[in-house]
C-alpha positions as MATLAB code, in Angstrom:
seq = 'DSLLIHNIKTKEIIKTFPSNNIFPSSITSLDMHKDSPHLLACGNSNGEAKLIDLEVDSGEMSLVESLNSKDSSGNETIERVRFDPRNANVLATAWKEGKILFYDIRERNTAVQKTTCGTKLAGISFEESGQVL';
ca = [
      -9.841  -14.349    2.594;
     -11.182  -10.784    4.382;
      -9.932   -7.835    5.309;
     -11.473   -6.980    8.865;
     -11.353   -3.343   10.320;
     -11.020   -3.106   13.519;
     -12.433   -0.405   16.531;
      -9.261    0.322   18.475;
     -10.758    1.571   21.313;
     -13.795   -0.877   21.703;
     -11.781   -4.203   20.110;
     -14.705   -4.788   17.820;
     -14.539   -5.587   14.319;
     -16.440   -2.727   12.762;
     -16.532   -3.927    9.277;
     -15.515   -7.122    6.925;
     -14.642   -7.076    3.475;
     -14.268   -9.829    1.710;
     -11.496   -9.942   -0.728;
     -12.887  -10.650   -4.157;
      -9.767  -11.841   -5.425;
      -7.986   -8.672   -4.849;
      -5.231  -10.196   -3.141;
      -3.887  -13.097   -4.750;
      -0.964  -12.989   -2.324;
       0.485  -12.822    1.196;
      -0.385   -9.086    2.078;
       2.730   -7.628    3.913;
       1.829   -4.171    4.489;
      -1.595   -1.306    5.369;
      -1.398    1.955    4.914;
      -4.615    4.235    4.785;
      -5.234    7.573    2.685;
      -4.747   10.288    5.173;
      -7.410   12.636    3.193;
      -9.990    9.676    1.759;
      -9.464    7.109    5.051;
     -11.767    4.548    2.397;
      -8.707    4.339    0.175;
      -6.003    1.879    1.381;
      -2.890    1.109    0.047;
      -1.391   -2.549    0.309;
       2.087   -4.113   -0.862;
       1.921   -8.192   -0.993;
       4.269  -11.060   -2.018;
       4.293  -10.697   -5.705;
       5.638   -7.294   -5.989;
       2.383   -5.901   -6.620;
       1.028   -2.242   -4.591;
      -2.277   -2.112   -4.781;
      -4.839    0.696   -4.431;
      -8.119    0.024   -2.687;
     -11.491    1.614   -2.331;
     -13.382    0.463    0.922;
     -16.752    0.668    0.130;
     -18.288    0.760    3.766;
     -21.804    1.640    2.591;
     -21.916   -1.374    0.669;
     -19.439   -3.801    2.227;
     -17.865   -4.174   -1.056;
     -14.586   -4.060   -1.476;
     -13.048   -2.879   -4.918;
      -9.690   -2.623   -6.823;
      -8.352    1.178   -8.149;
      -5.504    0.598   -9.157;
      -2.060   -2.178   -9.255;
       1.260   -0.459   -9.209;
       3.991   -2.642  -10.624;
       7.030   -2.157  -10.879;
       8.114   -2.473  -14.300;
      11.548   -4.513  -13.404;
       9.727   -6.580  -10.908;
       9.743  -10.191  -11.670;
       6.882  -10.675   -9.635;
       8.761  -12.880   -7.261;
      10.441   -9.702   -5.193;
       8.542   -8.812   -2.048;
       6.664   -5.116   -1.089;
       7.888   -4.853    2.845;
       6.078   -1.517    3.647;
       3.754    0.998    1.621;
       3.659    4.614    2.901;
       1.456    7.608    2.010;
       3.552   10.959    2.562;
       2.214   13.055    5.255;
       2.841   15.630    3.418;
       1.773   14.937   -0.003;
      -1.105   12.140    0.608;
      -0.698   11.592   -3.343;
       2.740   10.042   -3.479;
       2.883    6.619   -2.463;
       6.022    4.589   -1.096;
       6.708    1.093   -0.922;
       9.475   -0.471   -0.024;
      11.054   -3.563   -1.531;
      12.864   -6.319    0.687;
      15.281   -6.784   -2.052;
      16.432   -3.069   -1.616;
      14.692   -0.742   -3.758;
      12.068    1.915   -2.993;
       9.806    3.071   -5.339;
       7.616    6.632   -5.175;
       4.452    6.538   -7.092;
       2.058    9.576   -7.818;
      -1.321    7.769   -7.178;
      -2.633   10.141   -9.889;
      -0.680    8.999  -12.610;
      -1.276    5.281  -14.248;
       0.845    2.933  -12.987;
       4.150    5.008  -13.408;
       7.006    5.265  -10.361;
       8.008    8.748  -10.571;
      10.846    8.168   -8.660;
      13.153    5.096   -7.747;
      15.891    5.032   -5.198;
      18.150    1.524   -4.522;
      19.546    1.205   -0.927;
      23.078   -1.185   -0.895;
      20.890   -3.351    1.695;
      17.895   -5.496    1.925;
      15.119   -3.163    3.857;
      12.292   -4.247    6.299;
      10.316   -1.438    5.748;
      10.219    2.454    5.394;
       8.327    5.684    7.475;
       7.948    9.067    7.380;
       8.779   11.818    9.355;
       5.929   13.503   10.254;
       6.892   16.523    7.925;
       7.599   14.459    4.861;
      10.497   15.743    4.779;
      12.485   12.890    5.787;
      11.819    9.190    4.423;
];
């Protein structure tokens, strides 16, 4: 398994990163950090949000942090991960089971806020200002 980075304009593959066993289950969502484009957030079907450093010069990918929900059984799916456009240190994760967790990526594996919806979620998106989710 590998992560492929494409140039949208030329449709060429720019870089291929081997997974190095960083992704033990299916990836459901990806988002790039706006200030540090080498930092990638991904969600998976095991209820993990991971921060990955794409070391473009060496062609390697390394795990920065694995953000797990303390109340996750490991059987829940993260449908979407998104960085807050207003505060790129905040990562929102939308869970299929109806919860949204917000992480401050400067903290170690701690959800700073949790919101529960009454319905299953398929995704999340921030408004450009970051004021509305």
